[in-house]
N, C-alpha and C positions, 0 to 999 in steps of 0.2 A: 735756459730761457731762450725763446725764439729771438732771432735777430732780423732787423730790416737792413738790407744792404743795397747801396746805390751803384749802378753800373757807371763807371767814370766816363764812358764815351757817350752813351745816349741819355744818361740821367734816369733810366728806368730802374724802379725799385723792385726787389724781390724779397720774399720772406724765406729765410733759412729756418725751417721748423725743426730745431735741434731736438725737441721732445719726441719727434717722430723718427729720429735717426735710425737707420737700418744698416744691416750688413749687406754686402753685394748679393748673397744668395736670396735675400728677402725681395730683391727686385726682379729676379729671374722669371721671365715669362716663357712663352713658347720659343725655344731656340730656332734659329734659321737652319733648316736641314734641306739639302738639295734632293729633289725627287727625280730629276732627269725627265726623259720623254722628248717628244718632238719640240725642237727649239729653233725659231727663225734666226737666232743669232749664232748658231753653230756653223762651222765650216761645211760647205756643201749646200747650205740653204740660203746662199746670198741672194737668190732670185726671190726669196720670200720677203725681202725688205725693199724699200725704195732704193734707187741707184745711189751708190756711195758718193759722199762729198769729199772724203779724205780717207786714205788708208796707208798704213806703213807695211811695206813688203820687203823684208830683208833681201838684199842682192837682186832686187827687181823681180822676184819670183812671182809667177802668175800674172794675170792681167786685171783690168778694172772689173770689179764685181765678181772676181774669181777667188780661188783659194790662195793660200800662202801668206795671208796677212797676220800681223800681230795685234794691231789696233785698227778699228774700222769705224768711221763716222757716217751715219745715214740720217736723212730726214725722218722725223717721227711719222709713223704711218697714220697716226690719228692726232694731228698737230693741234695744240692750243691756239697757235697763231700761224698765219701763212705769209710767206715772203712776198707773194705777188701783190700788186696794187699800191694805191696811195692811202694816206691816212684819212682824207676826206672828213676833217673835223666839222662837227655840226652841233648846234644847240637845239634843245627841246625845252623851251622856256628857261627855267633855271638849271636844267640838266645839260650835261655834256656827253657826247659820244663820238666815236671814230671807228673806222674799220679795224678789224682785228689783224692788223699787219704786224709781222714780226718773223722770227725764225724759231723753229723747234727741232732740235737735233738730238740724236742718241749716239753716245760714244760707247761702242762695244769694246770693253777693256781687254779682252783676251779671247782667242778662239777656243780655249779649253773651258768647257762648261762647268767643271767642278771647282775651278779656282776662284778665289776672292782676293781682295786687296791684301788680306792678311797672309795668304798662302802663295800668291804670285811671286816669282823672282823679282828682286828689287829693280832690275833693269827693265822688266816689263811694266812695273808701276811707273817708272820714269818715262817710258814711252807714252803712257796715258797722260801724264802731266804735260808732255810736249804737245799732244793732241789738243788739250785744253788751250795751251798757248797759241797754237796755230789757228784754231778756229776763232778765238777772240781777236787775233790780229787781222784775220780776213774780214770779220764782221765790222771791224772798225772802219772799213772802207765804205760802208753803207751809211750815208748821211741821215737816212730816215731813222736809224736805230740809235738809242741813247745808252742802253745798258745791256750787258750780256751776263746772265746769271747761270752759273754752272752749279749743279747740285747732283746729289746721289741719294737715292732711296734704296737701302739694302734691306731686303726682307719684306714679307707681306705686311707686317705691322707698320712699316714705314711708308707703305704705299706702292711698293714694287709689284708690277703686274707680271713681270717675267723674272725668273730666278737667275738666269745667266747674268753675271756681273756686268753692270753698265752704269753710266752716268748720263745726265741730260744737260742740254744747254737751251735756254729760252732767252732770245734777244727781244727786247721791248722798245717801243717808241717813246716810252715815258720812264722816268726814274721811279722805282718802287719806293713807297713811303718809308720803309725801314732803312733803305739806303740813304734817303734824304736826312733822316734823323741821325744816322751815324756820321754822315758828312758834316752836318751842322755841329754836332757835338765835338768832333775832332777839330773843326775850324775854330770853335769858341775856345777850346783849350789852347790852341796854338796862338790865338790872338792875345791871350793873357800871358802865357809862359814862353812863347816863341820856341816851343818844342813840340814834337809829335807825341801825342798821347800814347800811341802804340809802341813807339820807341821807348818811352818812359816805362810802360808796363813791362816790356821785354827786359829792360835793364833791372828793374826792381825785382821781378820774379826770378831772374837769374841770380841775383845777389842773395835773396832770402831763401830760395829753394822750397818755401813752404807749400806752394801749389805746383811745384815742378813734377811733371810726369816723365819726361825724357828730354834729351838735348843732344845736339851735335854742333859742329863748327858754324853752321849757317842758320839753324832753326831751333826753337824751343817748343815743347809741347806742355801746356799748362791747363789746369782747371781755373777758369776765370774767377775773380773775386766775388762777383754777384751772378752766379749761373742760374739760368731759368730752370734747368733740368738736372736730375742726378747724373753725375759722371759726364756732364758737358765738358768738352775739351776744345782748346784752340791751338792751332799751329801758327806761330808767329815767326816771320823772318827776323834775324838779328839786325840785318842791315836794311835801311829804308828804301822802299820802292812803293809808289802809290798804285801802279798798275801791274797786275800779275804777269801779263804778257811782255812787260818790259824787263822782267827779271833776267839776269845773266844766266845763260844755259848751264854754266859751270855749277850753279847751285842746285840744279834739279835732281842730281843724284842724292844729295842729302835731304831734299824735300821728300823724295821717294822713300828714303829710309825712315824719316819721321812719320810719314803717313802709314807706312806698312807697320811700324812699331806700335802706333796707337791702335790700329785695327787689331793687331795680334793680341795686345794687352786687354782690349775689351773682350775679345773672344775668350781669353783665359779667365778673366775675373767674372764676366757676366754670362758665360756659356753661350757664345755666338749670338749676341743680340741683334735684332733689327736696329738700324740706325739711319740717321740722315746726316749728310755732309753738305755744307754750302761754302762756296768760294766767294769771299768778299773782295771786290776789286773796285778801282775807281771807274767812273762812267767812261764810256768808250771814247768820247771826244774831248775829255778834259786833258789839258797838258799835265806833265809831271808836277805834283804838288808836294810841299813840305809838310802839310798837316795830316795827310791821310796815308795809310799803310795797309797794303793788302794782307789778308790772312785767311785761314780756313777755320770753320767751326764744325765740330762733329758732336752729335747728340744721340746717344742710344735711346730707343723708345721704351721707357720703363714706367712712365706715369702718363696719366691722361689730363688733358686740358678740359676743365669743366666750367660750371657756372660762375664760380668766384673769379677765375682767371678771365673769362670773357667779359664779365661785368665790371671788373676793376682795373684790368690791365696788369695786375700784380700776379706773379707766378709764385707758387708755394713749392719749395724744394726741400725734401726731407733729408737730403744728404749734404752736409757741409763740404765745400770744395776741398778743404784741407784733408778731410778723411778720404774723399774720393781719390785725390792725388796720391795719397799714401798707398791705397790699395793697388792703383794702377802702376805706380812707380816700383813697387815691390814685386809685381808679377814678372816672373822670369819667362822670357820669350826668345826665340831665335829668329833673327831676320837676315 
């Protein structure tokens, strides 16, 4: 029988349509296959991107906007928001508007065109995570910006226009509605129980193992209790930190292993799916908080959001998270 499940953080309900339950192969769509060709993100083509904001070059090899880098961050050539100017808030009767001020950056994760998070060496994945941290920490200095959203679209079905593996950062002058809902839900839980909801989730899932996909000393990978999408997974730190860029550097090696592991397991179980990854962190100017806990959410693109979801706000997920976790957990991968 189908189940209605409530997300313990936001209060959002989902339908777990157990009668539609499928095996992983039933979800497989067009796998992500690299085609190659002229790529502005490949070494030697640095002039085809805007000037870099940040780059890691081992042993100081090369110069700015030259070769020798392992991770490179550049402004998006076609930005959704632009860093120049002021907000200039205005009213149009009952409507509100402001200038499209913000930041839109691209994190080029590796110089090697054929690699992905699943196949990159763990140390190179760790470098990408450091780039996330360094850019968030820098944007924290801009008083106009309230939130930095780091996300990754892998594969055309997820919205990636270039196949060379990369992530993006969009910094906003307002808090996104979903972030506000998550913060409110976490705060409400803390006000009642005086504990962080994400810490409680991490402890409960570690104990039960029912929805556990992988784990190490610093992080767990789980399928959430009320997932919106089949094979949706979360990476949760075991220890509490509200802001991603405040996490101790010593933990980033294990975060890289957790991220690489889940990417490799999805490739094995779902035949290299397109997916979206989002980093959830506290607002840029919030002090450290006891009620919120940064984490990553990764969702392969296996179903479509249609009229019912748009009209009701409910998501229909035909894959119970316990079964998804079992398939992913049992997938043998080398990291």
